[in-house]
Steps between C-alpha positions, in 0.01 A plus 500: 500500500306799634795733548519801267809580297573790732496282808662185359768645273560870573820486295315426178222737599742791552667443163160502334398816681828662398431431134146625541648822631745511211220456246303778668788750515669436164381579148508166316526553124589145395244428224469129584389562859163604644297505819259208542179584679403387851251257344765342278745459787230359730402244234863394477501438873195273508494131586549418133868525589455164672361305205666279240296491180707341228306486175216719381141569613301171515816306413722509808750246629406576862170475682341791685531739206139609455568856619831513316305413186257781568768765558710400198198486271397843625846638419490337155153634419587850615824508299327370187240776531759763575715430195234343271717190484387155387704310760697606807740313727540678836759268655846630391706622795672774300524664161821314412334167588202597283731561206685176570167318492425648156840393367453152649151467350561627147869439425771237499855570617696669223197663340545858379355787706493861380493749788616848605861553609527518877708815496241663275212430738435123485473266795740238631247222421510613135847366436762591757783248444503402868122458504310185401384681187853570384637161600249276328373700202656668198439869575499762227461859624348807347601838639397860483564727208811708573336815365158479665576261789172328413420154368535491122242248375665478161818379669300254708334366184836463324644305796192278507531425127871421538491286815150347477436501877262252664399768752501880491481695825355850507526682834765663712598605850648837407331631186319832548288496187162352404502167316261429215461122504318463165810519271677250724228250419564554131873443544441183705257365242743569214749249649258266678614601849314509825462852641552557874402832653681564827308790653618472859565874516197630319223255603334761723512759225336248263219429746459872560457566128809719459707247302396259220435140596709215359235238562328521156834462323727277709481122533612530860524793739688502831491758773595542857228616742695737721618786277246739345235236571558577870437153633712242689827366364441228245398452135240368264501356146228573250465310173273387222278209595679256267822549701336470841589136566862549396541808718332343803705182476815707468427687822391185684645244509763629259661773713317541828348287773242645734373847413514777761130509577531798733665697216228389260237622749678835505509508121123447493459806722736706281304404187182619666667829592621540142143461373384808693454837321750670732771265379472641150522848648816397683662366180419820313664696779807274489552590134417868555746514786771332296454756222513788753808357669684438174414849373640664812813287499559595138447868585751459781764388248488120507495299177239222504533194278255540207444855618221419743241235580159363397458274802598483869880515474791698362875459465743777585818506298755615758766568239297815435599608850855371516694228324644403836163451676376140490154364569628318806642823644190700422268242658712500815504880519124511455439234765709703742259786427190283558423421135503139379572428133692223328810512286424396143685459174407735220505401130855451371635537853877478533478400865414162652158410642648532850611856437283644217474847355136553592234481763142376461214697656129423521180647644284205622587524868489876538168504313367233737582748781270757336760726343413686183660737249586768756699249704674367186660843460621480860634149451688598183650798677608286796672258264666793324616656826649174614688427177626855467631501859595133511844557650360687800361276777337797667306578182374142481384527859311821416325318217415213730330736740289637215421144384381399847276808517344413166454137600320601823235669289441176307499203744525161337240334721222618725517327840870442441545378861266207435669385179708229663207377716701548820 
C-alpha cells in the first residue's frame, strides 16, 4: 500500500513519463485539449477516489458521505457563481453523458431534435446515427450556409417551423465563429421547443468574458470541464430551477451510479481557478492568439473555413493546398514534425470523417504555456514549412528541431520531475 507508482509499477510509470515528455516537446494544437494545473491533478488524486457516494448531497445511499457532501456542494456553488446558473449538476462523467442525460430528462424516444450537422461542426452526441442520439431520436440537421460557411438563422427557423422539434441544440465542436444565443431562444419559443446550449468548447471563453453566455437564454446548458475551462476531464449540466429535479434524476439514478468524487473535487478546484482575474486574462489571450495564428496562416496561403475565427479554433481547408492532400495525411505529417492537430471535416466535405479535407487547430494549450502573438507567427510558419515540404522526411525533422527549441522556452509545468509524485 505504501509503494509509489515508480517502485511498484515502473512499466506504467515509464509510459506516463514518456507522454509527459511528449507533451513537453510537442506543440499541441488540438482545441479540445488543455493542461490541467498541479492543484487540479492533485485534487483528482485525493482519497475521494476511494469513496462511493451514490445520490446527492444530504441524500446519499451510502453512509460516510459527509465530506463527499461538502466537496460536491462546494463544486456546485462555485459553478453556479461562475456561470450565474440557477442549478448545476456536477456529476456527469463526460460531455456526451451530460447530453444523454438532457435527452433522457426532457424527451421521449422518437422525439424530434434539431441540431447542427456533424460534418459542418456538430458533435456525435447531437445525432450521429451510430450514437444514442441518432438511434433513439428523430434528428433533423441544420448546416452552414454554402456562401458564408456560417449558421444561417433564417434557415434554422424555417427547419424549426417545418419539423416542430421538441429540442433544439445550439453549440458545436468545430465552429470558429461567435454564437449569439438570443435569437435561438426566439426560434425555440416559436415552436415550443426546449433549447440546449452545448458549450463544451467555449465554456472557458464564456467565463472569461470573451464570448456571450447561453445561460440567460437556454433551458439547459452542458459543458465539459477540461477544454478551455482547463479543469479535469468531466462535465456539468446547468439548467433552470424548474428542470432541476428532472435533470438530477436523469443523471442519477437514470444513467449513472456512483459519481467520481475525486473528479468532482478536481472540478471544484478548476472552478476556483476560473474565478480568478488571471483566468480572464488567459481567455483573452487564447482568442488574441487564435486571431494572430489565423491571420498568419491566411497570409501564408491557407484558406480557413469562414475566413478566420472569433474564438479559440480554426479549420484549414486543405483543398486550398492540394486536392490530393487529406486531413489524415496532413495530421500525420505534422505529428512527424512535432505538431499535434486533428483531422476534421470541412463544410460540404467530399471525404469521409476518417479521411477529411481539413484539419482543426486551436490555441488553448499553447496559450497555457505562455505563448503570445509573436509565437503564433512562428507556429503558423512551422505548420506552413511542414505542409509545403511534406514529402521530405528531412524537412519534417528540421521543423521538429525548431519545435523542440520553441517548446523548451515554454515548459508546460514547473517542477516537471515531481509531477508524477515519484
